[in-house]
Backbone as JSON Lines, residues from 0, in Angstrom:
{"i":0,"aa":"X","n":[-172.49,-69.69,-36.41],"ca":[-173.52,-69.02,-37.22],"c":[-174.38,-68.78,-37.76]}
{"i":1,"aa":"X","n":[-175.67,-68.21,-36.98],"ca":[-176.87,-68.37,-37.92],"c":[-177.01,-67.46,-38.92]}
{"i":2,"aa":"X","n":[-178.19,-68.11,-40.07],"ca":[-178.23,-67.21,-41.34],"c":[-178.59,-66.13,-40.74]}
{"i":3,"aa":"X","n":[-179.86,-65.67,-39.76],"ca":[-179.87,-64.2,-39.55],"c":[-178.64,-63.39,-38.85]}
{"i":4,"aa":"X","n":[-178.11,-64.0,-38.26],"ca":[-176.84,-63.29,-37.61],"c":[-175.82,-63.32,-38.9]}
{"i":5,"aa":"X","n":[-175.49,-63.63,-39.56],"ca":[-174.62,-63.4,-41.26],"c":[-175.26,-62.53,-41.55]}
{"i":6,"aa":"X","n":[-176.75,-62.63,-42.05],"ca":[-177.27,-61.65,-43.09],"c":[-177.23,-60.2,-41.71]}
{"i":7,"aa":"X","n":[-177.43,-60.09,-40.85],"ca":[-177.36,-59.02,-40.16],"c":[-175.6,-58.49,-40.11]}
{"i":8,"aa":"X","n":[-174.88,-59.09,-40.15],"ca":[-173.63,-58.81,-40.2],"c":[-173.1,-57.97,-41.08]}
{"i":9,"aa":"X","n":[-173.92,-59.04,-42.44],"ca":[-173.58,-58.45,-43.74],"c":[-173.78,-57.36,-44.14]}
{"i":10,"aa":"X","n":[-174.9,-56.89,-43.84],"ca":[-176.06,-55.75,-43.92],"c":[-174.99,-54.4,-43.08]}
{"i":11,"aa":"X","n":[-174.8,-54.62,-41.95],"ca":[-173.71,-53.72,-41.28],"c":[-172.31,-53.37,-41.96]}
{"i":12,"aa":"X","n":[-171.95,-54.91,-42.45],"ca":[-170.59,-54.26,-43.2],"c":[-170.95,-53.6,-44.32]}
{"i":13,"aa":"X","n":[-172.1,-53.73,-45.25],"ca":[-172.44,-53.43,-46.54],"c":[-172.75,-51.53,-46.29]}
{"i":14,"aa":"X","n":[-173.3,-51.29,-45.08],"ca":[-173.44,-50.0,-44.88],"c":[-172.48,-48.86,-44.16]}
{"i":15,"aa":"X","n":[-171.26,-49.95,-43.53],"ca":[-170.04,-49.49,-43.65],"c":[-168.98,-49.18,-44.47]}
{"i":16,"aa":"X","n":[-168.53,-50.22,-45.3],"ca":[-167.98,-50.25,-46.47],"c":[-168.69,-49.99,-47.73]}
{"i":17,"aa":"X","n":[-169.86,-50.1,-48.17],"ca":[-170.65,-50.41,-49.62],"c":[-170.29,-48.68,-50.22]}
{"i":18,"aa":"X","n":[-170.03,-48.19,-49.87],"ca":[-169.6,-46.66,-50.64],"c":[-168.29,-46.36,-50.89]}
{"i":19,"aa":"X","n":[-167.09,-47.08,-49.74],"ca":[-165.89,-46.48,-49.7],"c":[-165.11,-46.9,-50.95]}
{"i":20,"aa":"X","n":[-164.5,-46.0,-51.59],"ca":[-163.41,-46.15,-52.48],"c":[-161.96,-46.7,-51.92]}
{"i":21,"aa":"X","n":[-161.8,-46.8,-51.04],"ca":[-160.29,-46.74,-50.54],"c":[-160.61,-47.61,-48.92]}
{"i":22,"aa":"X","n":[-159.77,-48.29,-48.87],"ca":[-159.13,-49.28,-47.8],"c":[-157.93,-49.89,-48.11]}
{"i":23,"aa":"X","n":[-157.11,-50.17,-46.79],"ca":[-155.96,-50.65,-46.82],"c":[-156.28,-52.26,-45.76]}
{"i":24,"aa":"X","n":[-155.6,-53.34,-46.27],"ca":[-155.66,-54.74,-45.65],"c":[-154.48,-54.74,-45.12]}
{"i":25,"aa":"X","n":[-154.62,-54.92,-43.94],"ca":[-153.2,-55.68,-43.29],"c":[-153.4,-56.75,-42.22]}
{"i":26,"aa":"X","n":[-152.33,-57.52,-42.05],"ca":[-152.1,-58.42,-41.59],"c":[-151.5,-58.36,-40.17]}
{"i":27,"aa":"X","n":[-151.96,-58.86,-38.84],"ca":[-151.48,-57.91,-37.52],"c":[-151.01,-59.16,-36.77]}
{"i":28,"aa":"X","n":[-150.75,-60.43,-36.98],"ca":[-150.2,-61.32,-36.58],"c":[-148.95,-60.97,-35.33]}
{"i":29,"aa":"X","n":[-149.22,-61.81,-34.28],"ca":[-148.1,-61.63,-33.21],"c":[-148.55,-60.26,-32.55]}
{"i":30,"aa":"X","n":[-149.25,-59.3,-32.63],"ca":[-148.91,-58.03,-32.1],"c":[-149.87,-58.31,-30.75]}
{"i":31,"aa":"X","n":[-149.56,-58.02,-29.68],"ca":[-150.02,-58.18,-28.24],"c":[-151.32,-56.9,-27.98]}
{"i":32,"aa":"X","n":[-151.93,-57.09,-27.35],"ca":[-153.27,-56.38,-27.13],"c":[-153.07,-55.12,-26.77]}
{"i":33,"aa":"X","n":[-151.81,-54.49,-26.03],"ca":[-151.79,-53.16,-25.52],"c":[-151.83,-52.68,-26.68]}
{"i":34,"aa":"X","n":[-150.41,-53.24,-27.22],"ca":[-149.75,-52.13,-28.55],"c":[-150.95,-52.14,-29.37]}
{"i":35,"aa":"X","n":[-151.89,-53.1,-30.01],"ca":[-153.17,-52.49,-30.98],"c":[-153.95,-51.66,-30.07]}
{"i":36,"aa":"X","n":[-154.2,-51.91,-29.03],"ca":[-155.39,-50.88,-28.48],"c":[-154.78,-49.23,-28.55]}
{"i":37,"aa":"X","n":[-153.16,-49.43,-27.94],"ca":[-152.74,-47.75,-28.25],"c":[-152.89,-47.49,-29.59]}
{"i":38,"aa":"X","n":[-152.5,-48.51,-30.87],"ca":[-152.48,-48.1,-32.31],"c":[-154.33,-47.83,-32.66]}
{"i":39,"aa":"X","n":[-154.76,-48.15,-32.25],"ca":[-156.56,-48.25,-32.71],"c":[-156.74,-46.6,-31.75]}
{"i":40,"aa":"X","n":[-156.25,-46.47,-30.54],"ca":[-156.83,-45.38,-30.34],"c":[-155.85,-43.83,-30.8]}
{"i":41,"aa":"X","n":[-154.93,-44.15,-31.38],"ca":[-154.08,-43.3,-32.31],"c":[-155.14,-42.81,-33.57]}
{"i":42,"aa":"X","n":[-155.28,-44.14,-33.95],"ca":[-155.98,-44.56,-35.07],"c":[-157.57,-43.37,-34.96]}
{"i":43,"aa":"X","n":[-158.14,-43.79,-34.19],"ca":[-159.42,-42.96,-33.67],"c":[-159.16,-41.47,-33.47]}
{"i":44,"aa":"X","n":[-158.02,-40.99,-32.95],"ca":[-158.25,-39.51,-32.64],"c":[-157.93,-39.23,-34.32]}
{"i":45,"aa":"X","n":[-157.06,-39.41,-34.79],"ca":[-157.25,-38.68,-36.64],"c":[-157.95,-39.34,-37.41]}
{"i":46,"aa":"X","n":[-159.42,-40.15,-36.55],"ca":[-160.36,-40.24,-37.94],"c":[-160.23,-41.36,-38.67]}
{"i":47,"aa":"X","n":[-159.64,-41.91,-37.92],"ca":[-159.11,-43.27,-39.17],"c":[-160.01,-44.81,-38.29]}
{"i":48,"aa":"X","n":[-159.85,-45.6,-38.64],"ca":[-160.75,-47.09,-38.05],"c":[-160.21,-48.68,-38.57]}
{"i":49,"aa":"X","n":[-159.65,-49.19,-37.37],"ca":[-159.33,-51.03,-37.52],"c":[-160.3,-51.5,-37.4]}
{"i":50,"aa":"X","n":[-161.04,-52.19,-38.73],"ca":[-162.14,-53.18,-37.9],"c":[-161.47,-54.86,-38.64]}
{"i":51,"aa":"X","n":[-161.24,-55.9,-38.08],"ca":[-160.86,-57.17,-38.19],"c":[-162.11,-57.61,-38.77]}
{"i":52,"aa":"X","n":[-162.62,-58.31,-40.1],"ca":[-163.78,-58.9,-40.67],"c":[-163.23,-60.2,-41.1]}
{"i":53,"aa":"X","n":[-164.34,-61.04,-41.16],"ca":[-164.65,-62.34,-41.59],"c":[-164.71,-61.97,-43.19]}
{"i":54,"aa":"X","n":[-163.64,-63.0,-43.64],"ca":[-163.64,-62.76,-45.08],"c":[-164.76,-63.19,-46.0]}
{"i":55,"aa":"X","n":[-165.55,-64.08,-45.74],"ca":[-166.51,-64.15,-46.07],"c":[-167.54,-63.71,-46.14]}
{"i":56,"aa":"X","n":[-167.95,-62.86,-45.06],"ca":[-169.49,-61.85,-44.92],"c":[-168.32,-60.42,-45.4]}
{"i":57,"aa":"X","n":[-167.74,-60.19,-45.67],"ca":[-166.84,-59.27,-46.11],"c":[-166.77,-59.03,-47.72]}
{"i":58,"aa":"X","n":[-166.8,-60.32,-48.49],"ca":[-167.16,-60.83,-49.74],"c":[-168.7,-60.67,-50.17]}
{"i":59,"aa":"X","n":[-169.68,-60.96,-49.27],"ca":[-170.99,-61.02,-49.47],"c":[-171.02,-59.83,-49.3]}
{"i":60,"aa":"X","n":[-170.73,-58.81,-48.62],"ca":[-171.1,-57.41,-48.31],"c":[-170.76,-56.32,-49.52]}
{"i":61,"aa":"X","n":[-169.32,-56.79,-49.94],"ca":[-168.76,-55.58,-51.48],"c":[-168.77,-56.24,-52.08]}
{"i":62,"aa":"X","n":[-169.45,-57.22,-52.71],"ca":[-169.64,-58.16,-54.26],"c":[-169.92,-57.02,-55.01]}
{"i":63,"aa":"X","n":[-170.96,-56.21,-55.33],"ca":[-171.14,-54.97,-56.22],"c":[-170.52,-53.59,-55.48]}
{"i":64,"aa":"X","n":[-169.81,-53.72,-54.51],"ca":[-169.06,-52.33,-54.29],"c":[-167.81,-51.96,-54.76]}
{"i":65,"aa":"X","n":[-167.15,-50.66,-54.81],"ca":[-165.81,-50.59,-55.17],"c":[-164.65,-51.14,-54.44]}
{"i":66,"aa":"X","n":[-164.84,-51.85,-53.39],"ca":[-164.05,-52.7,-52.64],"c":[-164.27,-54.21,-52.89]}
{"i":67,"aa":"X","n":[-165.1,-54.2,-54.39],"ca":[-165.22,-55.85,-54.5],"c":[-163.94,-56.64,-55.0]}
{"i":68,"aa":"X","n":[-163.1,-55.7,-55.45],"ca":[-161.82,-56.37,-56.29],"c":[-160.95,-57.02,-54.24]}
{"i":69,"aa":"X","n":[-160.63,-56.09,-53.87],"ca":[-160.05,-56.09,-52.24],"c":[-160.5,-57.12,-51.46]}
{"i":70,"aa":"X","n":[-161.67,-57.26,-51.19],"ca":[-163.08,-58.6,-51.25],"c":[-162.58,-59.42,-51.63]}
{"i":71,"aa":"X","n":[-162.31,-59.69,-52.88],"ca":[-161.84,-60.75,-53.24],"c":[-160.49,-61.48,-53.05]}
{"i":72,"aa":"X","n":[-159.58,-60.4,-52.82],"ca":[-158.17,-61.14,-52.62],"c":[-157.87,-61.17,-51.24]}
{"i":73,"aa":"X","n":[-158.67,-61.01,-50.44],"ca":[-158.77,-61.15,-48.61],"c":[-158.46,-62.9,-48.55]}
{"i":74,"aa":"X","n":[-157.44,-63.41,-47.72],"ca":[-157.24,-64.73,-47.37],"c":[-156.58,-64.35,-46.07]}
{"i":75,"aa":"X","n":[-156.52,-65.57,-45.29],"ca":[-156.67,-65.22,-44.28],"c":[-156.58,-64.43,-42.92]}
{"i":76,"aa":"X","n":[-156.48,-63.88,-41.85],"ca":[-157.01,-63.01,-40.96],"c":[-156.51,-61.51,-41.7]}
{"i":77,"aa":"X","n":[-157.66,-60.88,-41.78],"ca":[-157.77,-59.71,-42.58],"c":[-158.45,-58.62,-41.56]}
{"i":78,"aa":"X","n":[-157.7,-57.38,-41.69],"ca":[-157.86,-56.08,-40.88],"c":[-158.04,-54.92,-41.62]}
{"i":79,"aa":"X","n":[-159.18,-54.39,-41.72],"ca":[-159.04,-53.46,-42.52],"c":[-159.0,-51.99,-42.43]}
{"i":80,"aa":"X","n":[-157.93,-51.22,-42.78],"ca":[-158.25,-49.83,-42.4],"c":[-158.87,-48.69,-43.24]}
{"i":81,"aa":"X","n":[-159.17,-47.86,-42.84],"ca":[-160.3,-46.86,-43.54],"c":[-160.08,-45.69,-42.72]}
{"i":82,"aa":"X","n":[-160.55,-44.58,-43.31],"ca":[-161.15,-43.42,-42.93],"c":[-159.79,-42.08,-43.14]}
{"i":83,"aa":"X","n":[-159.58,-41.09,-42.24],"ca":[-158.78,-40.37,-42.68],"c":[-158.84,-39.34,-43.68]}
{"i":84,"aa":"X","n":[-157.89,-38.39,-44.33],"ca":[-158.05,-37.73,-45.05],"c":[-157.78,-38.79,-46.48]}
{"i":85,"aa":"X","n":[-156.97,-39.73,-46.67],"ca":[-156.28,-40.29,-47.54],"c":[-155.87,-41.83,-47.13]}
{"i":86,"aa":"X","n":[-155.61,-42.91,-47.91],"ca":[-155.13,-43.94,-47.68],"c":[-153.75,-43.72,-47.09]}
{"i":87,"aa":"X","n":[-153.09,-42.75,-47.79],"ca":[-151.75,-42.31,-47.81],"c":[-151.89,-42.31,-46.16]}
{"i":88,"aa":"X","n":[-152.09,-41.23,-45.6],"ca":[-151.9,-40.84,-44.38],"c":[-152.16,-42.17,-43.52]}
{"i":89,"aa":"X","n":[-152.85,-43.02,-43.77],"ca":[-152.77,-44.38,-43.37],"c":[-151.76,-45.01,-43.07]}
{"i":90,"aa":"X","n":[-150.97,-45.22,-44.06],"ca":[-149.88,-45.84,-44.74],"c":[-148.71,-45.01,-43.76]}
{"i":91,"aa":"X","n":[-148.68,-43.61,-44.03],"ca":[-147.2,-43.12,-43.3],"c":[-147.62,-43.26,-41.48]}
{"i":92,"aa":"X","n":[-148.75,-43.47,-41.28],"ca":[-148.84,-43.77,-39.55],"c":[-148.56,-44.97,-39.06]}
{"i":93,"aa":"X","n":[-148.9,-45.95,-40.48],"ca":[-148.43,-47.25,-40.16],"c":[-146.6,-47.32,-40.1]}
{"i":94,"aa":"X","n":[-146.09,-46.41,-40.95],"ca":[-144.65,-46.21,-41.02],"c":[-143.71,-46.19,-39.89]}
{"i":95,"aa":"X","n":[-144.84,-45.02,-39.06],"ca":[-144.51,-44.33,-37.74],"c":[-144.48,-45.67,-36.89]}
{"i":96,"aa":"X","n":[-145.53,-46.67,-37.16],"ca":[-145.71,-47.71,-36.13],"c":[-144.98,-48.86,-36.11]}
{"i":97,"aa":"X","n":[-144.14,-48.76,-37.14],"ca":[-143.87,-50.1,-37.6],"c":[-142.45,-50.5,-36.32]}
{"i":98,"aa":"X","n":[-141.97,-49.61,-36.17],"ca":[-140.73,-50.33,-35.1],"c":[-141.32,-50.84,-33.82]}
{"i":99,"aa":"X","n":[-142.82,-50.23,-33.49],"ca":[-143.48,-50.95,-32.4],"c":[-144.15,-52.44,-32.57]}
{"i":100,"aa":"X","n":[-144.55,-52.29,-33.93],"ca":[-145.47,-53.72,-34.3],"c":[-144.43,-54.11,-36.36]}
{"i":101,"aa":"X","n":[-143.4,-54.78,-35.52],"ca":[-142.35,-55.27,-36.68],"c":[-143.54,-56.61,-37.45]}
{"i":102,"aa":"X","n":[-144.44,-57.17,-37.06],"ca":[-144.72,-58.24,-37.77],"c":[-146.32,-57.47,-38.56]}
{"i":103,"aa":"X","n":[-146.62,-56.46,-38.2],"ca":[-147.36,-55.98,-39.17],"c":[-147.15,-56.03,-40.59]}
{"i":104,"aa":"X","n":[-148.44,-56.41,-41.45],"ca":[-147.72,-56.76,-42.83],"c":[-148.68,-55.94,-43.93]}
{"i":105,"aa":"X","n":[-148.54,-55.33,-44.38],"ca":[-149.5,-54.72,-45.51],"c":[-149.79,-55.4,-46.92]}
{"i":106,"aa":"X","n":[-151.34,-56.21,-47.04],"ca":[-150.98,-56.96,-48.11],"c":[-151.46,-56.69,-49.27]}
{"i":107,"aa":"X","n":[-152.93,-55.72,-49.22],"ca":[-153.46,-54.72,-50.57],"c":[-154.03,-53.73,-50.34]}
{"i":108,"aa":"X","n":[-154.47,-53.24,-51.0],"ca":[-155.3,-51.95,-50.81],"c":[-156.34,-51.5,-52.29]}
{"i":109,"aa":"X","n":[-157.12,-50.85,-52.1],"ca":[-157.92,-50.13,-52.89],"c":[-157.71,-48.68,-52.89]}
{"i":110,"aa":"X","n":[-157.12,-47.91,-53.77],"ca":[-156.81,-46.38,-53.64],"c":[-157.76,-45.83,-54.75]}
{"i":111,"aa":"X","n":[-158.77,-45.38,-54.23],"ca":[-159.42,-44.29,-54.69],"c":[-159.95,-45.29,-56.07]}
{"i":112,"aa":"X","n":[-160.06,-46.35,-56.03],"ca":[-161.0,-47.27,-56.85],"c":[-159.87,-47.89,-57.66]}
{"i":113,"aa":"X","n":[-158.77,-47.76,-57.44],"ca":[-157.53,-48.51,-57.86],"c":[-157.07,-49.77,-56.91]}
{"i":114,"aa":"X","n":[-156.84,-50.87,-57.46],"ca":[-156.34,-51.9,-57.03],"c":[-154.86,-52.2,-56.63]}
{"i":115,"aa":"X","n":[-154.24,-52.28,-55.4],"ca":[-152.87,-52.04,-55.28],"c":[-152.36,-53.65,-54.87]}
{"i":116,"aa":"X","n":[-151.56,-54.48,-55.31],"ca":[-151.56,-55.94,-54.4],"c":[-150.32,-55.53,-53.44]}
{"i":117,"aa":"X","n":[-149.35,-56.74,-53.01],"ca":[-148.69,-56.45,-51.99],"c":[-147.51,-55.73,-52.67]}
{"i":118,"aa":"X","n":[-147.27,-55.9,-53.3],"ca":[-145.55,-55.39,-54.05],"c":[-145.93,-53.64,-54.21]}
{"i":119,"aa":"X","n":[-147.21,-53.51,-54.64],"ca":[-147.6,-51.59,-54.89],"c":[-147.83,-51.2,-53.71]}
{"i":120,"aa":"X","n":[-148.49,-51.67,-52.61],"ca":[-149.36,-51.31,-51.6],"c":[-147.91,-50.91,-50.72]}
{"i":121,"aa":"X","n":[-146.68,-51.39,-50.48],"ca":[-145.32,-50.62,-49.57],"c":[-145.14,-49.65,-50.17]}
{"i":122,"aa":"X","n":[-145.18,-49.1,-51.19],"ca":[-144.58,-47.65,-51.84],"c":[-146.06,-46.51,-51.21]}
{"i":123,"aa":"X","n":[-147.39,-47.08,-50.68],"ca":[-147.98,-46.04,-50.49],"c":[-147.64,-45.18,-49.49]}
{"i":124,"aa":"X","n":[-146.79,-45.4,-48.62],"ca":[-146.61,-44.04,-47.83],"c":[-145.42,-43.25,-48.33]}
{"i":125,"aa":"X","n":[-145.17,-43.58,-49.24],"ca":[-143.79,-42.58,-50.21],"c":[-144.69,-41.55,-51.07]}
{"i":126,"aa":"X","n":[-145.78,-41.65,-50.95],"ca":[-146.47,-40.65,-52.04],"c":[-147.52,-39.47,-51.2]}
{"i":127,"aa":"X","n":[-147.57,-38.52,-51.8],"ca":[-147.77,-37.3,-51.48],"c":[-149.06,-37.32,-50.72]}
{"i":128,"aa":"X","n":[-149.7,-36.84,-49.66],"ca":[-150.9,-36.64,-49.37],"c":[-152.02,-36.04,-50.51]}
{"i":129,"aa":"X","n":[-153.13,-36.35,-50.4],"ca":[-154.44,-35.2,-51.04],"c":[-153.92,-33.98,-51.18]}
{"i":130,"aa":"X","n":[-153.62,-33.74,-49.69],"ca":[-153.54,-32.22,-49.52],"c":[-151.87,-31.89,-49.95]}
{"i":131,"aa":"X","n":[-151.47,-32.5,-50.09],"ca":[-149.62,-31.99,-50.57],"c":[-150.16,-32.15,-52.5]}
{"i":132,"aa":"X","n":[-150.97,-32.97,-52.96],"ca":[-151.2,-32.72,-54.14],"c":[-152.1,-31.53,-54.64]}
{"i":133,"aa":"X","n":[-153.27,-31.21,-53.98],"ca":[-153.88,-29.99,-53.56],"c":[-152.95,-28.65,-53.92]}
{"i":134,"aa":"X","n":[-151.67,-28.47,-52.91],"ca":[-150.99,-27.66,-52.83],"c":[-150.28,-27.71,-53.63]}
{"i":135,"aa":"X","n":[-149.66,-29.08,-54.44],"ca":[-148.92,-28.68,-55.83],"c":[-149.42,-28.32,-57.01]}
{"i":136,"aa":"X","n":[-150.48,-28.77,-56.73],"ca":[-151.57,-28.4,-58.25],"c":[-151.72,-26.35,-57.82]}
{"i":137,"aa":"X","n":[-152.1,-26.25,-56.61],"ca":[-152.27,-24.57,-56.98],"c":[-151.3,-23.85,-57.34]}
{"i":138,"aa":"X","n":[-150.24,-24.31,-56.07],"ca":[-148.64,-23.37,-56.69],"c":[-148.66,-23.71,-58.31]}
{"i":139,"aa":"X","n":[-148.93,-24.86,-59.2],"ca":[-148.7,-24.59,-60.79],"c":[-149.28,-23.76,-61.24]}
{"i":140,"aa":"X","n":[-150.61,-24.22,-60.87],"ca":[-151.7,-23.12,-61.15],"c":[-151.33,-21.51,-61.22]}
{"i":141,"aa":"X","n":[-150.98,-21.08,-60.29],"ca":[-150.86,-20.0,-59.88],"c":[-149.55,-19.31,-60.11]}
{"i":142,"aa":"X","n":[-148.39,-20.31,-60.73],"ca":[-146.62,-19.92,-60.76],"c":[-146.92,-18.83,-62.12]}
{"i":143,"aa":"X","n":[-147.72,-18.99,-63.62],"ca":[-147.6,-18.11,-64.38],"c":[-147.83,-17.04,-64.23]}
{"i":144,"aa":"X","n":[-149.02,-16.67,-63.65],"ca":[-149.54,-15.72,-63.23],"c":[-149.03,-14.59,-62.3]}
{"i":145,"aa":"X","n":[-148.06,-15.36,-61.3],"ca":[-146.85,-14.72,-60.42],"c":[-145.97,-14.22,-61.07]}
{"i":146,"aa":"X","n":[-145.55,-14.91,-62.17],"ca":[-144.26,-14.52,-62.79],"c":[-144.84,-13.26,-64.06]}
{"i":147,"aa":"X","n":[-145.86,-13.24,-64.05],"ca":[-146.2,-12.33,-65.0],"c":[-146.19,-10.9,-64.24]}
{"i":148,"aa":"X","n":[-147.21,-10.96,-63.15],"ca":[-146.88,-9.95,-62.04],"c":[-145.7,-9.43,-61.46]}
{"i":149,"aa":"X","n":[-144.95,-10.2,-61.61],"ca":[-143.58,-9.84,-61.05],"c":[-143.06,-9.24,-62.1]}
{"i":150,"aa":"X","n":[-142.93,-9.89,-63.14],"ca":[-142.41,-9.34,-64.42],"c":[-142.95,-7.47,-64.65]}
{"i":151,"aa":"X","n":[-143.91,-7.32,-64.63],"ca":[-144.84,-6.22,-64.83],"c":[-144.5,-5.18,-63.73]}
{"i":152,"aa":"X","n":[-144.58,-5.91,-62.32],"ca":[-144.12,-4.85,-61.3],"c":[-142.41,-4.52,-61.27]}
{"i":153,"aa":"X","n":[-141.73,-5.52,-61.7],"ca":[-140.47,-4.96,-61.69],"c":[-139.82,-4.01,-63.03]}
{"i":154,"aa":"X","n":[-140.39,-3.84,-63.89],"ca":[-140.26,-3.1,-65.02],"c":[-140.8,-1.96,-64.35]}
{"i":155,"aa":"X","n":[-141.73,-1.84,-63.92],"ca":[-142.7,-0.2,-62.92],"c":[-141.27,0.18,-62.53]}
{"i":156,"aa":"X","n":[-140.68,-0.65,-61.16],"ca":[-140.06,-0.32,-59.86],"c":[-138.31,0.27,-60.79]}
{"i":157,"aa":"X","n":[-138.22,-0.59,-61.93],"ca":[-137.04,0.14,-62.54],"c":[-137.15,1.54,-63.0]}
{"i":158,"aa":"X","n":[-137.96,1.54,-63.81],"ca":[-138.74,3.1,-64.15],"c":[-138.55,3.92,-62.82]}
{"i":159,"aa":"X","n":[-139.14,3.62,-61.95],"ca":[-139.5,4.42,-60.49],"c":[-138.0,4.82,-60.01]}
{"i":160,"aa":"X","n":[-137.02,3.61,-60.13],"ca":[-135.88,3.8,-60.0],"c":[-134.63,4.8,-60.48]}
{"i":161,"aa":"X","n":[-135.17,4.74,-62.17],"ca":[-134.27,5.79,-62.67],"c":[-135.15,7.18,-62.61]}
{"i":162,"aa":"X","n":[-136.35,7.35,-62.59],"ca":[-137.0,8.88,-62.34],"c":[-136.48,9.58,-61.08]}
{"i":163,"aa":"X","n":[-136.41,8.46,-59.85],"ca":[-135.98,8.97,-58.78],"c":[-134.56,9.23,-58.88]}
{"i":164,"aa":"X","n":[-133.61,8.59,-59.78],"ca":[-132.13,9.01,-59.55],"c":[-132.03,10.41,-60.47]}
{"i":165,"aa":"X","n":[-132.86,10.67,-61.36],"ca":[-132.74,12.08,-62.34],"c":[-133.2,13.27,-61.51]}
{"i":166,"aa":"X","n":[-134.21,12.95,-60.52],"ca":[-134.81,14.01,-59.62],"c":[-133.6,13.87,-58.89]}
{"i":167,"aa":"X","n":[-132.77,13.32,-57.93],"ca":[-131.69,13.63,-57.29],"c":[-130.78,13.9,-57.7]}
{"i":168,"aa":"X","n":[-130.22,13.73,-58.79],"ca":[-129.22,14.56,-59.95],"c":[-129.39,15.77,-60.16]}
{"i":169,"aa":"X","n":[-130.82,16.08,-60.77],"ca":[-131.79,17.52,-61.06],"c":[-131.15,18.67,-59.71]}
{"i":170,"aa":"X","n":[-131.47,17.84,-58.4],"ca":[-131.43,18.71,-57.24],"c":[-129.72,19.02,-56.74]}
{"i":171,"aa":"X","n":[-129.26,17.99,-57.11],"ca":[-127.62,17.82,-56.74],"c":[-127.11,19.03,-57.76]}
{"i":172,"aa":"X","n":[-127.86,19.11,-58.77],"ca":[-127.2,20.29,-59.81],"c":[-127.88,21.65,-59.46]}
{"i":173,"aa":"X","n":[-129.14,21.89,-59.06],"ca":[-129.75,22.94,-58.66],"c":[-128.61,23.68,-57.53]}
{"i":174,"aa":"X","n":[-128.57,22.48,-56.46],"ca":[-127.66,22.89,-55.45],"c":[-125.91,23.47,-55.52]}
{"i":175,"aa":"X","n":[-125.49,22.76,-56.85],"ca":[-124.31,23.01,-57.04],"c":[-124.17,24.33,-57.87]}
{"i":176,"aa":"X","n":[-125.19,24.92,-58.39],"ca":[-125.14,25.83,-59.25],"c":[-125.83,27.09,-58.29]}
{"i":177,"aa":"X","n":[-126.37,26.8,-57.23],"ca":[-126.68,27.55,-56.15],"c":[-125.58,28.37,-55.26]}
{"i":178,"aa":"X","n":[-124.47,27.36,-55.53],"ca":[-123.2,27.51,-54.11],"c":[-122.37,28.25,-55.37]}
């Protein structure tokens, strides 16, 4: 490959991956083309992308970027998965596809700037997604307020129930006295 071509590819990789803070490195040896194309199609539908990169050019492109640690770890055939709402979504999709692609191997990842090695990246699909965490946080923040409102309303409803019972008792007393 000539030097101008390498520079052009490096620039393209830098524009694609230079600002990303999350990527997943997988090894896809022994997977047939049809399955790979179907997998890529589903990734595309979900706003995700799979790209096989040349390690040396990727290292050069990401030398001073958030993915630098991942770039240094690359060895052998490297396919990068990016996109979606979070890397956890990608890992969950890979778990769905495991029966069709048993030789797919998760190698490493950068998740929001944190490097995950091969042992840690295996548990990525069991983590809650970003949307799940935001929902949990919102529920935690709103819970004390909901408890206060509930307590205030329950006292009011108890008082209203007592007043209603008193009114019924008085009405029954008047009808009994009239009879």
